PyMOL Python script that loads the backbone (N, CA, C, O; Angstrom):
from pymol import cmd

cmd.read_pdbstr("""\
ATOM      1  N   MET A   1       0.976  -1.119  -0.482  1.00  0.00           N
ATOM      2  CA  MET A   1      -0.035   0.227   0.150  1.00  0.00           C
ATOM      3  C   MET A   1       0.892   1.159  -0.157  1.00  0.00           C
ATOM      4  O   MET A   1       2.051   0.749  -0.211  1.00  0.00           O
ATOM      5  N   ARG A   2       0.711   2.211  -0.356  1.00  0.00           N
ATOM      6  CA  ARG A   2       0.909   3.130  -1.061  1.00  0.00           C
ATOM      7  C   ARG A   2       0.620   4.463   0.644  1.00  0.00           C
ATOM      8  O   ARG A   2      -0.065   5.446   0.362  1.00  0.00           O
ATOM      9  N   HIS A   3       0.945   4.413   1.610  1.00  0.00           N
ATOM     10  CA  HIS A   3       0.108   5.111   2.778  1.00  0.00           C
ATOM     11  C   HIS A   3       1.275   6.727   2.856  1.00  0.00           C
ATOM     12  O   HIS A   3       2.465   6.416   2.911  1.00  0.00           O
ATOM     13  N   ASN A   4       1.102   7.704   2.859  1.00  0.00           N
ATOM     14  CA  ASN A   4       1.732   8.481   3.375  1.00  0.00           C
ATOM     15  C   ASN A   4       3.036   8.637   1.639  1.00  0.00           C
ATOM     16  O   ASN A   4       4.144   9.171   1.662  1.00  0.00           O
ATOM     17  N   LYS A   5       2.594   8.207   0.822  1.00  0.00           N
ATOM     18  CA  LYS A   5       2.855   8.796  -0.464  1.00  0.00           C
ATOM     19  C   LYS A   5       2.412   9.906  -0.877  1.00  0.00           C
ATOM     20  O   LYS A   5       1.401  10.149  -0.217  1.00  0.00           O
ATOM     21  N   LYS A   6       2.712  11.118  -1.970  1.00  0.00           N
ATOM     22  CA  LYS A   6       2.332  11.854  -1.607  1.00  0.00           C
ATOM     23  C   LYS A   6       2.845  11.990  -3.987  1.00  0.00           C
ATOM     24  O   LYS A   6       3.956  11.914  -4.511  1.00  0.00           O
ATOM     25  N   GLY A   7       1.392  12.202  -4.693  1.00  0.00           N
ATOM     26  CA  GLY A   7       1.378  12.580  -5.807  1.00  0.00           C
ATOM     27  C   GLY A   7       1.883  10.781  -6.781  1.00  0.00           C
ATOM     28  O   GLY A   7       2.413   9.730  -6.422  1.00  0.00           O
ATOM     29  N   ARG A   8       1.287  11.366  -8.174  1.00  0.00           N
ATOM     30  CA  ARG A   8       1.165  10.027  -8.963  1.00  0.00           C
ATOM     31  C   ARG A   8       2.491   9.516  -8.900  1.00  0.00           C
ATOM     32  O   ARG A   8       3.478  10.121  -8.481  1.00  0.00           O
ATOM     33  N   LYS A   9       2.454   8.677  -9.223  1.00  0.00           N
ATOM     34  CA  LYS A   9       4.026   7.212  -9.742  1.00  0.00           C
ATOM     35  C   LYS A   9       4.370   7.735 -11.156  1.00  0.00           C
ATOM     36  O   LYS A   9       5.494   7.823 -11.650  1.00  0.00           O
ATOM     37  N   LEU A  10       3.595   7.951 -11.517  1.00  0.00           N
ATOM     38  CA  LEU A  10       3.544   7.865 -13.101  1.00  0.00           C
ATOM     39  C   LEU A  10       4.287   6.753 -14.318  1.00  0.00           C
ATOM     40  O   LEU A  10       4.694   6.810 -15.478  1.00  0.00           O
ATOM     41  N   GLY A  11       4.112   5.431 -12.858  1.00  0.00           N
ATOM     42  CA  GLY A  11       4.935   4.634 -13.796  1.00  0.00           C
ATOM     43  C   GLY A  11       6.212   4.407 -14.098  1.00  0.00           C
ATOM     44  O   GLY A  11       6.615   3.976 -15.179  1.00  0.00           O
ATOM     45  N   THR A  12       7.392   4.913 -12.404  1.00  0.00           N
ATOM     46  CA  THR A  12       8.564   4.555 -12.611  1.00  0.00           C
ATOM     47  C   THR A  12       8.160   4.310 -11.442  1.00  0.00           C
ATOM     48  O   THR A  12       7.063   4.024 -10.962  1.00  0.00           O
ATOM     49  N   ASP A  13       9.740   4.535 -10.820  1.00  0.00           N
ATOM     50  CA  ASP A  13      10.787   4.137 -10.084  1.00  0.00           C
ATOM     51  C   ASP A  13      10.142   5.387  -9.133  1.00  0.00           C
ATOM     52  O   ASP A  13       9.214   5.986  -9.676  1.00  0.00           O
ATOM     53  N   TRP A  14      10.652   5.999  -7.339  1.00  0.00           N
ATOM     54  CA  TRP A  14      10.077   7.522  -7.294  1.00  0.00           C
ATOM     55  C   TRP A  14      12.306   8.395  -8.222  1.00  0.00           C
ATOM     56  O   TRP A  14      12.665   9.478  -8.687  1.00  0.00           O
ATOM     57  N   SER A  15      12.829   7.361  -8.026  1.00  0.00           N
ATOM     58  CA  SER A  15      14.472   9.055  -8.376  1.00  0.00           C
ATOM     59  C   SER A  15      14.226   8.775  -9.960  1.00  0.00           C
ATOM     60  O   SER A  15      14.964   9.411 -10.713  1.00  0.00           O
ATOM     61  N   HIS A  16      13.159   7.789 -10.631  1.00  0.00           N
ATOM     62  CA  HIS A  16      13.301   8.475 -11.561  1.00  0.00           C
ATOM     63  C   HIS A  16      12.173   9.403 -11.858  1.00  0.00           C
ATOM     64  O   HIS A  16      12.288  10.394 -12.579  1.00  0.00           O
ATOM     65  N   THR A  17      10.921   8.975 -11.180  1.00  0.00           N
ATOM     66  CA  THR A  17       9.990  10.576 -11.547  1.00  0.00           C
ATOM     67  C   THR A  17      10.736  11.823 -10.981  1.00  0.00           C
ATOM     68  O   THR A  17      10.631  12.992 -11.352  1.00  0.00           O
ATOM     69  N   LYS A  18      11.461  11.331 -10.063  1.00  0.00           N
ATOM     70  CA  LYS A  18      11.646  12.981  -9.647  1.00  0.00           C
ATOM     71  C   LYS A  18      12.924  13.168 -10.891  1.00  0.00           C
ATOM     72  O   LYS A  18      12.560  14.178 -11.493  1.00  0.00           O
ATOM     73  N   ALA A  19      13.643  12.897 -11.253  1.00  0.00           N
ATOM     74  CA  ALA A  19      14.381  12.762 -12.469  1.00  0.00           C
ATOM     75  C   ALA A  19      13.630  13.648 -13.430  1.00  0.00           C
ATOM     76  O   ALA A  19      13.807  14.862 -13.530  1.00  0.00           O
ATOM     77  N   MET A  20      12.520  12.717 -14.332  1.00  0.00           N
ATOM     78  CA  MET A  20      11.537  13.329 -14.565  1.00  0.00           C
ATOM     79  C   MET A  20      10.787  14.898 -15.023  1.00  0.00           C
ATOM     80  O   MET A  20      10.493  15.697 -15.912  1.00  0.00           O
ATOM     81  N   LYS A  21      10.781  14.477 -13.334  1.00  0.00           N
ATOM     82  CA  LYS A  21       9.851  16.335 -12.916  1.00  0.00           C
ATOM     83  C   LYS A  21      10.417  17.700 -13.190  1.00  0.00           C
ATOM     84  O   LYS A  21       9.933  18.705 -13.709  1.00  0.00           O
ATOM     85  N   ARG A  22      11.727  17.388 -12.620  1.00  0.00           N
ATOM     86  CA  ARG A  22      13.218  17.846 -13.273  1.00  0.00           C
ATOM     87  C   ARG A  22      13.485  18.839 -14.237  1.00  0.00           C
ATOM     88  O   ARG A  22      13.713  20.035 -14.423  1.00  0.00           O
ATOM     89  N   SER A  23      13.246  17.037 -15.076  1.00  0.00           N
ATOM     90  CA  SER A  23      13.888  17.557 -16.842  1.00  0.00           C
ATOM     91  C   SER A  23      12.333  18.290 -17.387  1.00  0.00           C
ATOM     92  O   SER A  23      12.219  19.215 -18.192  1.00  0.00           O
ATOM     93  N   LEU A  24      11.890  17.994 -17.100  1.00  0.00           N
ATOM     94  CA  LEU A  24      10.263  18.122 -17.338  1.00  0.00           C
ATOM     95  C   LEU A  24      10.317  19.749 -17.210  1.00  0.00           C
ATOM     96  O   LEU A  24      10.178  20.484 -18.187  1.00  0.00           O
ATOM     97  N   VAL A  25      10.516  20.173 -16.005  1.00  0.00           N
ATOM     98  CA  VAL A  25      10.540  21.831 -15.335  1.00  0.00           C
ATOM     99  C   VAL A  25      11.484  22.348 -16.529  1.00  0.00           C
ATOM    100  O   VAL A  25      11.178  23.407 -17.077  1.00  0.00           O
ATOM    101  N   THR A  26      12.829  21.508 -17.028  1.00  0.00           N
ATOM    102  CA  THR A  26      14.147  22.972 -16.795  1.00  0.00           C
ATOM    103  C   THR A  26      13.020  22.741 -18.538  1.00  0.00           C
ATOM    104  O   THR A  26      12.847  23.768 -19.194  1.00  0.00           O
ATOM    105  N   ALA A  27      12.477  21.588 -18.998  1.00  0.00           N
ATOM    106  CA  ALA A  27      12.742  21.802 -20.976  1.00  0.00           C
ATOM    107  C   ALA A  27      11.745  23.286 -20.431  1.00  0.00           C
ATOM    108  O   ALA A  27      12.496  24.261 -20.422  1.00  0.00           O
ATOM    109  N   LEU A  28      10.180  23.697 -19.959  1.00  0.00           N
ATOM    110  CA  LEU A  28       9.137  24.151 -19.723  1.00  0.00           C
ATOM    111  C   LEU A  28       9.753  25.552 -19.983  1.00  0.00           C
ATOM    112  O   LEU A  28       9.388  26.290 -20.899  1.00  0.00           O
ATOM    113  N   PHE A  29      11.063  25.942 -18.768  1.00  0.00           N
ATOM    114  CA  PHE A  29      11.332  27.344 -18.855  1.00  0.00           C
ATOM    115  C   PHE A  29      11.915  27.643 -20.040  1.00  0.00           C
ATOM    116  O   PHE A  29      11.782  28.745 -20.572  1.00  0.00           O
ATOM    117  N   LEU A  30      12.902  26.261 -20.753  1.00  0.00           N
ATOM    118  CA  LEU A  30      13.947  26.829 -21.501  1.00  0.00           C
ATOM    119  C   LEU A  30      12.558  27.078 -23.075  1.00  0.00           C
ATOM    120  O   LEU A  30      13.186  27.249 -24.120  1.00  0.00           O
ATOM    121  N   ASN A  31      11.687  27.096 -23.205  1.00  0.00           N
ATOM    122  CA  ASN A  31      11.135  26.358 -24.477  1.00  0.00           C
ATOM    123  C   ASN A  31       9.603  26.845 -24.403  1.00  0.00           C
ATOM    124  O   ASN A  31       8.660  26.392 -25.051  1.00  0.00           O
ATOM    125  N   ASP A  32       9.589  27.876 -23.457  1.00  0.00           N
ATOM    126  CA  ASP A  32       8.077  28.148 -22.342  1.00  0.00           C
ATOM    127  C   ASP A  32       6.846  27.885 -23.300  1.00  0.00           C
ATOM    128  O   ASP A  32       6.139  28.647 -23.960  1.00  0.00           O
ATOM    129  N   ARG A  33       6.867  26.197 -23.083  1.00  0.00           N
ATOM    130  CA  ARG A  33       5.910  25.065 -23.326  1.00  0.00           C
ATOM    131  C   ARG A  33       6.938  23.470 -23.855  1.00  0.00           C
ATOM    132  O   ARG A  33       8.018  23.027 -24.248  1.00  0.00           O
ATOM    133  N   ILE A  34       5.726  23.222 -23.513  1.00  0.00           N
ATOM    134  CA  ILE A  34       5.766  21.743 -23.648  1.00  0.00           C
ATOM    135  C   ILE A  34       4.486  21.234 -24.190  1.00  0.00           C
ATOM    136  O   ILE A  34       3.352  21.694 -24.055  1.00  0.00           O
ATOM    137  N   LYS A  35       5.045  19.830 -25.051  1.00  0.00           N
ATOM    138  CA  LYS A  35       3.935  18.116 -24.834  1.00  0.00           C
ATOM    139  C   LYS A  35       4.283  17.326 -24.052  1.00  0.00           C
ATOM    140  O   LYS A  35       5.459  16.972 -23.961  1.00  0.00           O
ATOM    141  N   THR A  36       3.607  17.005 -23.527  1.00  0.00           N
ATOM    142  CA  THR A  36       3.407  16.173 -22.425  1.00  0.00           C
ATOM    143  C   THR A  36       2.436  16.069 -22.412  1.00  0.00           C
ATOM    144  O   THR A  36       1.487  16.672 -22.913  1.00  0.00           O
ATOM    145  N   VAL A  37       2.709  14.320 -21.118  1.00  0.00           N
ATOM    146  CA  VAL A  37       1.256  13.858 -21.023  1.00  0.00           C
ATOM    147  C   VAL A  37       0.292  14.901 -19.763  1.00  0.00           C
ATOM    148  O   VAL A  37       0.813  15.793 -19.093  1.00  0.00           O
ATOM    149  N   GLU A  38      -0.924  14.567 -19.706  1.00  0.00           N
ATOM    150  CA  GLU A  38      -1.245  15.277 -18.665  1.00  0.00           C
ATOM    151  C   GLU A  38      -1.576  14.995 -17.574  1.00  0.00           C
ATOM    152  O   GLU A  38      -2.236  15.655 -16.772  1.00  0.00           O
ATOM    153  N   ALA A  39      -1.026  13.754 -17.462  1.00  0.00           N
ATOM    154  CA  ALA A  39      -0.517  13.871 -15.728  1.00  0.00           C
ATOM    155  C   ALA A  39       0.230  14.203 -15.301  1.00  0.00           C
ATOM    156  O   ALA A  39       0.062  14.495 -14.117  1.00  0.00           O
ATOM    157  N   ARG A  40       1.544  14.410 -15.867  1.00  0.00           N
ATOM    158  CA  ARG A  40       2.882  14.526 -15.796  1.00  0.00           C
ATOM    159  C   ARG A  40       2.757  16.502 -15.587  1.00  0.00           C
ATOM    160  O   ARG A  40       3.307  17.210 -14.744  1.00  0.00           O
ATOM    161  N   ALA A  41       1.628  16.972 -16.959  1.00  0.00           N
ATOM    162  CA  ALA A  41       2.123  18.279 -16.683  1.00  0.00           C
ATOM    163  C   ALA A  41       1.263  18.148 -15.384  1.00  0.00           C
ATOM    164  O   ALA A  41       2.157  18.501 -14.614  1.00  0.00           O
ATOM    165  N   LYS A  42       0.149  17.894 -14.525  1.00  0.00           N
ATOM    166  CA  LYS A  42      -0.088  18.415 -13.649  1.00  0.00           C
ATOM    167  C   LYS A  42       1.137  18.255 -12.184  1.00  0.00           C
ATOM    168  O   LYS A  42       1.328  18.847 -11.123  1.00  0.00           O
ATOM    169  N   GLU A  43       1.704  17.161 -12.883  1.00  0.00           N
ATOM    170  CA  GLU A  43       2.311  17.134 -11.425  1.00  0.00           C
ATOM    171  C   GLU A  43       4.201  17.521 -11.595  1.00  0.00           C
ATOM    172  O   GLU A  43       5.321  17.143 -11.253  1.00  0.00           O
ATOM    173  N   ILE A  44       3.512  18.461 -12.324  1.00  0.00           N
ATOM    174  CA  ILE A  44       4.611  19.375 -12.253  1.00  0.00           C
ATOM    175  C   ILE A  44       4.918  20.970 -12.101  1.00  0.00           C
ATOM    176  O   ILE A  44       5.984  21.549 -11.893  1.00  0.00           O
ATOM    177  N   ARG A  45       3.043  21.677 -12.354  1.00  0.00           N
ATOM    178  CA  ARG A  45       2.782  22.018 -11.998  1.00  0.00           C
ATOM    179  C   ARG A  45       2.963  23.455  -9.975  1.00  0.00           C
ATOM    180  O   ARG A  45       2.804  24.643  -9.694  1.00  0.00           O
ATOM    181  N   PRO A  46       3.512  21.665  -9.011  1.00  0.00           N
ATOM    182  CA  PRO A  46       3.750  22.749  -8.364  1.00  0.00           C
ATOM    183  C   PRO A  46       5.201  23.606  -8.302  1.00  0.00           C
ATOM    184  O   PRO A  46       5.497  24.793  -8.169  1.00  0.00           O
ATOM    185  N   GLN A  47       5.945  22.334  -8.475  1.00  0.00           N
ATOM    186  CA  GLN A  47       7.658  22.753  -9.199  1.00  0.00           C
ATOM    187  C   GLN A  47       7.209  23.953  -9.969  1.00  0.00           C
ATOM    188  O   GLN A  47       7.746  24.903  -9.399  1.00  0.00           O
ATOM    189  N   VAL A  48       6.506  24.394 -10.962  1.00  0.00           N
ATOM    190  CA  VAL A  48       6.521  25.724 -11.701  1.00  0.00           C
ATOM    191  C   VAL A  48       6.224  26.751 -10.740  1.00  0.00           C
ATOM    192  O   VAL A  48       6.950  27.709 -10.475  1.00  0.00           O
ATOM    193  N   ASP A  49       4.847  26.421 -10.124  1.00  0.00           N
ATOM    194  CA  ASP A  49       4.615  27.745  -9.934  1.00  0.00           C
ATOM    195  C   ASP A  49       5.650  28.247  -8.636  1.00  0.00           C
ATOM    196  O   ASP A  49       5.847  29.458  -8.541  1.00  0.00           O
ATOM    197  N   LYS A  50       6.511  27.038  -7.336  1.00  0.00           N
ATOM    198  CA  LYS A  50       7.618  27.792  -6.320  1.00  0.00           C
ATOM    199  C   LYS A  50       8.815  28.165  -7.277  1.00  0.00           C
ATOM    200  O   LYS A  50       9.795  28.583  -6.661  1.00  0.00           O
ATOM    201  N   ILE A  51       8.897  28.131  -8.088  1.00  0.00           N
ATOM    202  CA  ILE A  51       9.980  28.774  -8.661  1.00  0.00           C
ATOM    203  C   ILE A  51       9.605  29.502  -9.182  1.00  0.00           C
ATOM    204  O   ILE A  51      10.553  30.244  -9.442  1.00  0.00           O
ATOM    205  N   ILE A  52       8.234  30.102  -9.826  1.00  0.00           N
ATOM    206  CA  ILE A  52       8.255  31.713  -9.787  1.00  0.00           C
ATOM    207  C   ILE A  52       7.902  32.515  -9.057  1.00  0.00           C
ATOM    208  O   ILE A  52       8.032  33.731  -9.195  1.00  0.00           O
ATOM    209  N   THR A  53       6.998  31.472  -7.458  1.00  0.00           N
ATOM    210  CA  THR A  53       6.855  32.419  -6.956  1.00  0.00           C
ATOM    211  C   THR A  53       8.622  33.142  -6.405  1.00  0.00           C
ATOM    212  O   THR A  53       8.785  34.338  -6.163  1.00  0.00           O
ATOM    213  N   TRP A  54       9.853  31.979  -6.303  1.00  0.00           N
ATOM    214  CA  TRP A  54      11.098  32.563  -5.963  1.00  0.00           C
ATOM    215  C   TRP A  54      11.638  33.212  -6.467  1.00  0.00           C
ATOM    216  O   TRP A  54      12.615  33.812  -6.019  1.00  0.00           O
ATOM    217  N   ALA A  55      10.961  33.352  -8.093  1.00  0.00           N
ATOM    218  CA  ALA A  55      11.451  34.634  -8.672  1.00  0.00           C
ATOM    219  C   ALA A  55      11.635  35.717  -8.213  1.00  0.00           C
ATOM    220  O   ALA A  55      12.716  36.139  -7.802  1.00  0.00           O
ATOM    221  N   LYS A  56      10.040  36.606  -8.238  1.00  0.00           N
ATOM    222  CA  LYS A  56       9.163  37.472  -7.754  1.00  0.00           C
ATOM    223  C   LYS A  56       9.819  37.546  -6.303  1.00  0.00           C
ATOM    224  O   LYS A  56       9.961  38.730  -5.999  1.00  0.00           O
ATOM    225  N   ARG A  57      10.201  36.811  -5.452  1.00  0.00           N
ATOM    226  CA  ARG A  57      10.871  37.543  -4.474  1.00  0.00           C
ATOM    227  C   ARG A  57      12.002  37.976  -4.757  1.00  0.00           C
ATOM    228  O   ARG A  57      12.291  39.127  -4.428  1.00  0.00           O
ATOM    229  N   GLY A  58      13.113  36.995  -5.579  1.00  0.00           N
ATOM    230  CA  GLY A  58      14.002  37.514  -6.593  1.00  0.00           C
ATOM    231  C   GLY A  58      15.494  38.268  -5.035  1.00  0.00           C
ATOM    232  O   GLY A  58      16.181  39.290  -5.034  1.00  0.00           O
ATOM    233  N   ASP A  59      15.405  37.450  -4.306  1.00  0.00           N
ATOM    234  CA  ASP A  59      15.903  37.417  -2.850  1.00  0.00           C
ATOM    235  C   ASP A  59      17.527  36.722  -3.603  1.00  0.00           C
ATOM    236  O   ASP A  59      17.524  36.077  -4.651  1.00  0.00           O
ATOM    237  N   LEU A  60      18.805  37.037  -2.792  1.00  0.00           N
ATOM    238  CA  LEU A  60      19.821  35.784  -2.987  1.00  0.00           C
ATOM    239  C   LEU A  60      19.166  34.477  -2.591  1.00  0.00           C
ATOM    240  O   LEU A  60      18.816  33.724  -3.500  1.00  0.00           O
ATOM    241  N   HIS A  61      19.012  34.212  -1.635  1.00  0.00           N
ATOM    242  CA  HIS A  61      17.838  32.828  -0.858  1.00  0.00           C
ATOM    243  C   HIS A  61      17.356  31.953  -2.064  1.00  0.00           C
ATOM    244  O   HIS A  61      17.605  30.814  -2.457  1.00  0.00           O
ATOM    245  N   SER A  62      16.655  32.858  -2.427  1.00  0.00           N
ATOM    246  CA  SER A  62      15.178  32.014  -3.929  1.00  0.00           C
ATOM    247  C   SER A  62      16.307  31.887  -5.142  1.00  0.00           C
ATOM    248  O   SER A  62      15.846  31.255  -6.092  1.00  0.00           O
ATOM    249  N   ARG A  63      17.590  32.307  -5.326  1.00  0.00           N
ATOM    250  CA  ARG A  63      18.580  32.136  -6.467  1.00  0.00           C
ATOM    251  C   ARG A  63      18.642  31.619  -6.664  1.00  0.00           C
ATOM    252  O   ARG A  63      18.437  31.177  -7.794  1.00  0.00           O
ATOM    253  N   ARG A  64      19.268  30.764  -5.049  1.00  0.00           N
ATOM    254  CA  ARG A  64      20.248  29.648  -4.608  1.00  0.00           C
ATOM    255  C   ARG A  64      19.179  28.281  -4.473  1.00  0.00           C
ATOM    256  O   ARG A  64      19.433  27.082  -4.356  1.00  0.00           O
ATOM    257  N   LEU A  65      17.831  29.056  -4.547  1.00  0.00           N
ATOM    258  CA  LEU A  65      17.209  27.703  -4.136  1.00  0.00           C
ATOM    259  C   LEU A  65      16.545  27.058  -5.896  1.00  0.00           C
ATOM    260  O   LEU A  65      16.098  25.924  -6.068  1.00  0.00           O
ATOM    261  N   ALA A  66      16.656  28.086  -6.935  1.00  0.00           N
ATOM    262  CA  ALA A  66      15.882  27.543  -8.251  1.00  0.00           C
ATOM    263  C   ALA A  66      17.528  27.296  -8.451  1.00  0.00           C
ATOM    264  O   ALA A  66      17.716  26.128  -8.793  1.00  0.00           O
ATOM    265  N   ILE A  67      18.603  27.953  -8.353  1.00  0.00           N
ATOM    266  CA  ILE A  67      19.912  26.930  -9.018  1.00  0.00           C
ATOM    267  C   ILE A  67      19.911  25.839  -8.524  1.00  0.00           C
ATOM    268  O   ILE A  67      20.190  25.010  -9.389  1.00  0.00           O
ATOM    269  N   ALA A  68      19.702  25.296  -7.353  1.00  0.00           N
ATOM    270  CA  ALA A  68      19.674  23.930  -6.961  1.00  0.00           C
ATOM    271  C   ALA A  68      19.111  22.779  -7.342  1.00  0.00           C
ATOM    272  O   ALA A  68      19.261  21.592  -7.051  1.00  0.00           O
ATOM    273  N   TYR A  69      18.236  23.579  -8.262  1.00  0.00           N
ATOM    274  CA  TYR A  69      16.628  23.111  -8.204  1.00  0.00           C
ATOM    275  C   TYR A  69      16.797  22.644  -9.715  1.00  0.00           C
ATOM    276  O   TYR A  69      16.804  21.468 -10.076  1.00  0.00           O
ATOM    277  N   LEU A  70      16.920  23.665 -10.470  1.00  0.00           N
ATOM    278  CA  LEU A  70      17.257  23.619 -11.634  1.00  0.00           C
ATOM    279  C   LEU A  70      18.846  23.185 -12.379  1.00  0.00           C
ATOM    280  O   LEU A  70      18.816  23.139 -13.608  1.00  0.00           O
ATOM    281  N   ASN A  71      19.618  23.006 -11.996  1.00  0.00           N
ATOM    282  CA  ASN A  71      21.014  22.881 -12.266  1.00  0.00           C
ATOM    283  C   ASN A  71      21.515  24.022 -13.012  1.00  0.00           C
ATOM    284  O   ASN A  71      22.607  23.752 -13.513  1.00  0.00           O
ATOM    285  N   ASP A  72      21.185  24.985 -13.222  1.00  0.00           N
ATOM    286  CA  ASP A  72      21.554  25.562 -14.869  1.00  0.00           C
ATOM    287  C   ASP A  72      20.869  27.046 -14.414  1.00  0.00           C
ATOM    288  O   ASP A  72      19.757  27.548 -14.253  1.00  0.00           O
ATOM    289  N   LYS A  73      23.073  27.584 -14.266  1.00  0.00           N
ATOM    290  CA  LYS A  73      22.253  29.115 -14.062  1.00  0.00           C
ATOM    291  C   LYS A  73      22.683  30.077 -14.935  1.00  0.00           C
ATOM    292  O   LYS A  73      22.765  31.066 -14.207  1.00  0.00           O
ATOM    293  N   GLU A  74      23.051  30.454 -16.177  1.00  0.00           N
ATOM    294  CA  GLU A  74      22.081  31.236 -16.964  1.00  0.00           C
ATOM    295  C   GLU A  74      20.514  31.127 -16.792  1.00  0.00           C
ATOM    296  O   GLU A  74      19.949  32.160 -16.434  1.00  0.00           O
ATOM    297  N   LEU A  75      19.759  30.021 -17.001  1.00  0.00           N
ATOM    298  CA  LEU A  75      18.369  29.842 -16.947  1.00  0.00           C
ATOM    299  C   LEU A  75      17.519  30.112 -15.554  1.00  0.00           C
ATOM    300  O   LEU A  75      16.315  30.095 -15.295  1.00  0.00           O
ATOM    301  N   VAL A  76      18.796  30.388 -14.725  1.00  0.00           N
ATOM    302  CA  VAL A  76      18.074  30.964 -13.437  1.00  0.00           C
ATOM    303  C   VAL A  76      17.768  32.516 -13.033  1.00  0.00           C
ATOM    304  O   VAL A  76      16.994  33.271 -12.446  1.00  0.00           O
ATOM    305  N   ARG A  77      19.286  32.384 -13.999  1.00  0.00           N
ATOM    306  CA  ARG A  77      19.192  34.512 -14.729  1.00  0.00           C
ATOM    307  C   ARG A  77      17.777  34.461 -15.035  1.00  0.00           C
ATOM    308  O   ARG A  77      16.852  34.576 -14.230  1.00  0.00           O
ATOM    309  N   GLU A  78      17.693  34.234 -16.570  1.00  0.00           N
ATOM    310  CA  GLU A  78      17.052  34.351 -17.187  1.00  0.00           C
ATOM    311  C   GLU A  78      15.466  34.569 -17.156  1.00  0.00           C
ATOM    312  O   GLU A  78      14.758  35.409 -17.713  1.00  0.00           O
ATOM    313  N   ILE A  79      15.215  33.663 -16.428  1.00  0.00           N
ATOM    314  CA  ILE A  79      13.863  33.777 -15.047  1.00  0.00           C
ATOM    315  C   ILE A  79      13.910  34.867 -14.011  1.00  0.00           C
ATOM    316  O   ILE A  79      13.233  35.849 -14.314  1.00  0.00           O
ATOM    317  N   PHE A  80      14.549  34.933 -12.853  1.00  0.00           N
ATOM    318  CA  PHE A  80      15.022  36.396 -12.392  1.00  0.00           C
ATOM    319  C   PHE A  80      14.379  37.518 -13.296  1.00  0.00           C
ATOM    320  O   PHE A  80      13.551  38.340 -12.903  1.00  0.00           O
ATOM    321  N   GLU A  81      14.768  37.443 -14.258  1.00  0.00           N
ATOM    322  CA  GLU A  81      15.348  39.308 -14.778  1.00  0.00           C
ATOM    323  C   GLU A  81      13.537  38.981 -15.911  1.00  0.00           C
ATOM    324  O   GLU A  81      13.079  39.881 -16.616  1.00  0.00           O
ATOM    325  N   LYS A  82      12.891  37.655 -15.800  1.00  0.00           N
ATOM    326  CA  LYS A  82      11.790  38.363 -16.415  1.00  0.00           C
ATOM    327  C   LYS A  82      10.734  38.493 -15.701  1.00  0.00           C
ATOM    328  O   LYS A  82       9.758  39.179 -16.006  1.00  0.00           O
ATOM    329  N   VAL A  83      10.924  37.572 -14.298  1.00  0.00           N
ATOM    330  CA  VAL A  83       9.992  37.685 -13.456  1.00  0.00           C
ATOM    331  C   VAL A  83      10.156  39.126 -12.323  1.00  0.00           C
ATOM    332  O   VAL A  83       9.302  39.334 -11.460  1.00  0.00           O
TER     333      VAL A  83
END
""", "prot")
cmd.dss("prot")
cmd.show_as("cartoon", "prot")
cmd.util.cbc("prot")
cmd.orient("prot")
């Protein structure tokens, strides 16, 4: 049973699901649009909202959190400049 397991499994184990979500979020910010399954899109929505909230704050801590999640300094710089 999946007691206390939050979110969809998306047909993979936990580490692969985590990596897939991270790559989808990165691709979304790089290309401004992605084509994926609806379940995956619904699963990455909280992460995207969280990164946009960090960009709205714009402080150093938020920038470092975004860099740690996306692993791309140039992409984070671009996101923070747009917002």
